[in-house]
C-alpha positions as MATLAB code, in Angstrom:
seq = 'XXXXXXXXXXXXXXXXXXXXXXXXXXXXXXXXXXXXXXXXXXXXXXXXXXXXXXXXXXXXXXXXXXXXXXXXXXXXXXXXXXXXXXXXXXXXXXXXXXXXXXXXXXXXXXXXXXXXXXXXXXXXXXXXXXXXXXXXXXXXXXXXXXXXXXXXXXXXXXXXXXXXXXXXXXXXXXXXXXXXXXXXXXXXXXXXXXXXXXXXXXXXXXXX';
ca = [
     144.802  144.758   95.096;
     148.518  144.679   94.263;
     150.600  146.352   97.009;
     154.387  146.844   97.095;
     156.096  144.349   99.432;
     158.792  145.184  102.021;
     161.568  144.050   99.623;
     160.328  146.262   96.800;
     158.533  143.496   94.941;
     154.904  143.540   93.819;
     152.644  141.076   95.621;
     149.021  140.076   95.060;
     146.614  140.099   97.992;
     143.080  138.700   97.869;
     140.348  140.298   99.990;
     137.028  138.429  100.062;
     133.873  140.149  101.265;
     132.355  138.468  104.322;
     129.012  138.580  102.496;
     130.290  136.119   99.878;
     130.356  132.318   99.996;
     133.105  129.983   98.768;
     132.432  126.570   97.224;
     134.900  124.389   95.314;
     137.246  127.307   94.691;
     134.492  129.607   93.441;
     133.028  132.649   95.158;
     129.367  133.557   95.144;
     127.793  136.883   95.985;
     124.982  137.325   98.485;
     121.769  136.018   96.885;
     123.516  133.733   94.358;
     122.573  130.067   94.043;
     125.625  128.050   95.078;
     124.194  124.561   94.626;
     121.071  122.945   93.168;
     119.659  119.534   92.255;
     116.935  118.443   89.787;
     114.850  117.362   92.805;
     114.254  121.025   93.625;
     117.015  121.304   96.195;
     118.517  124.791   96.147;
     121.216  126.428   98.251;
     121.779  130.194   98.263;
     124.457  132.443   99.660;
     122.933  134.582  102.412;
     125.330  137.041  104.066;
     128.283  134.679  103.702;
     126.384  131.575  104.792;
     125.092  128.873  102.472;
     121.432  128.281  103.364;
     119.234  125.463  102.038;
     116.038  126.944  100.598;
     112.667  125.399  101.381;
     112.444  121.653  101.962;
     115.935  120.456  102.901;
     114.837  116.813  102.541;
     115.016  117.290   98.736;
     118.812  117.665   98.956;
     120.855  114.470   98.636;
     124.428  115.831   98.888;
     124.333  119.560   99.732;
     127.560  121.428  100.593;
     128.934  120.280  103.933;
     128.601  123.725  105.499;
     125.101  124.396  104.132;
     122.614  125.263  106.873;
     118.922  124.480  107.115;
     116.506  127.361  107.406;
     115.205  127.842  110.920;
     111.438  128.182  111.139;
     108.757  129.016  108.588;
     107.307  132.127  107.002;
     103.522  132.259  107.341;
     101.291  135.222  106.500;
     104.086  137.716  107.049;
     105.266  136.144  110.311;
     108.313  134.035  111.109;
     107.405  130.962  113.165;
     109.859  128.738  115.014;
     110.183  125.060  114.067;
     107.345  122.854  115.413;
     105.159  125.834  116.347;
     101.512  125.010  115.642;
      98.536  127.113  114.597;
      95.216  125.533  115.617;
      92.431  126.101  113.090;
      89.889  123.591  114.435;
      89.190  122.056  117.825;
      86.376  120.029  119.374;
      86.090  117.507  122.196;
      88.143  114.923  120.308;
      89.972  116.457  117.337;
      92.546  119.223  116.962;
      93.686  120.314  113.509;
      95.787  123.087  112.038;
      99.223  123.930  110.671;
     102.673  123.075  112.021;
     106.057  124.511  111.103;
     107.966  121.494  109.774;
     111.780  121.365  110.160;
     111.919  121.559  106.357;
     110.787  125.183  106.604;
     107.300  124.523  105.229;
     103.941  124.733  107.003;
     102.250  121.319  106.993;
      98.753  120.218  107.971;
      98.317  118.203  111.150;
      95.423  116.441  112.860;
      95.487  114.858  116.314;
      92.756  112.809  117.995;
      92.358  112.385  121.751;
      93.165  108.699  122.401;
      90.397  108.494  125.009;
      87.773  109.233  122.331;
      85.859  106.556  120.435;
      85.389  106.327  116.687;
      82.346  104.923  114.922;
      81.486  105.310  111.250;
      84.186  107.968  110.855;
      82.855  110.131  113.698;
      84.699  110.688  116.991;
      82.917  110.769  120.342;
      84.358  111.919  123.693;
      84.816  109.374  126.450;
      81.833  108.734  128.723;
      79.349  109.888  126.104;
      76.424  108.208  124.369;
      76.930  107.281  120.731;
      73.519  105.789  120.020;
      70.540  105.575  122.341;
      66.939  104.413  122.263;
      65.113  105.630  125.323;
      61.692  105.604  126.916;
      60.540  106.499  130.424;
      61.302  103.019  131.718;
      64.420  101.908  129.846;
      67.247  103.025  127.582;
      69.823  101.144  125.542;
      72.410  101.807  122.866;
      76.156  102.330  122.477;
      78.429  104.151  124.914;
      82.024  105.447  124.700;
      83.914  104.249  127.760;
      86.764  105.946  129.650;
      89.420  104.059  127.671;
      88.022  104.904  124.228;
      86.249  101.591  123.690;
      82.724  101.405  122.222;
      80.373   99.134  124.130;
      76.661   98.549  124.708;
      74.766  100.068  127.636;
      71.412   99.395  129.230;
      69.435  101.365  131.832;
      66.255  100.466  133.681;
      64.316  103.165  135.527;
      63.868  101.752  139.050;
      60.499  103.495  139.363;
      59.071  101.224  136.665;
      57.798   97.692  137.132;
      58.576   94.734  134.932;
      55.884   92.099  134.633;
      55.977   89.206  132.174;
      58.790   90.937  130.242;
      56.875   94.217  129.850;
      57.653   97.521  131.622;
      54.882   99.575  133.237;
      54.974  103.189  134.389;
      54.345  104.073  138.049;
      50.591  103.976  138.669;
      49.872  102.127  135.443;
      47.394   99.241  135.594;
      48.845   95.898  134.659;
      45.772   93.708  134.799;
      42.323   93.479  136.292;
      40.085   90.432  136.775;
      36.783   89.794  138.534;
      35.799   86.415  140.018;
      32.639   85.915  142.083;
      32.147   89.682  142.480;
      35.731   90.150  143.760;
      37.932   92.255  141.498;
      41.684   91.954  141.661;
      43.679   94.871  140.237;
      47.392   94.573  139.556;
      49.310   97.816  139.077;
      52.778   99.388  139.330;
      53.411  101.261  142.567;
      56.568  103.342  143.196;
      55.544  104.808  146.554;
      58.033  102.628  148.437;
      61.278  104.635  148.274;
      60.877  105.233  144.529;
      61.210  101.553  143.642;
      58.593  100.094  141.320;
      56.701   97.191  142.812;
      53.928   95.094  141.299;
      51.020   95.429  143.726;
      47.728   93.548  143.832;
      44.575   95.023  145.395;
      41.150   93.476  145.710;
      37.717   94.925  146.263;
      34.131   93.745  146.078;
      32.009   94.982  143.239;
      29.043   97.033  144.521;
      26.823   95.969  141.678;
      27.161   92.296  142.525;
      24.356   90.527  144.325;
];
């Protein structure tokens, strides 16, 4: 545009569209690449603002006024930075996608610190990892409240232990007969549910 000045002289006036960007004395239209690096860093002019495309961490010396993209595009939606999408969840592990500040969706996995890990498998706190159980006793590995794996042992109080062996309630332990008197030893849990080794004797009717 070359208008006529107030003193009758011609003067040159520059009008720059607000949709354009200026860098090092050059003007770029909306959509033009204003700056790039071999690393993959790319800056575009978007409505008069220089915006870093994609992962801004690839840019070493972008234009001083270049702005990072806010949020991520995912399946047709615009997500704010650090927003997460959970794709898997169990008692210990949560996994999914997170909008990274770079503008890209990244995978994430978090594990509850109170869970235990053994052989690559996570177990919730206060749960049994391995167990070997019978009616009278159980043993194995247990995940404690603080996420530590430790051994556990349980003895059914209704059972009796005699000479290192457990016997069920009512089960005979031994029986012997001397001079027509038989002594039976058995496990009895009739006393408040606690297993006690009881001995009973009786005379054999067939003895003479």
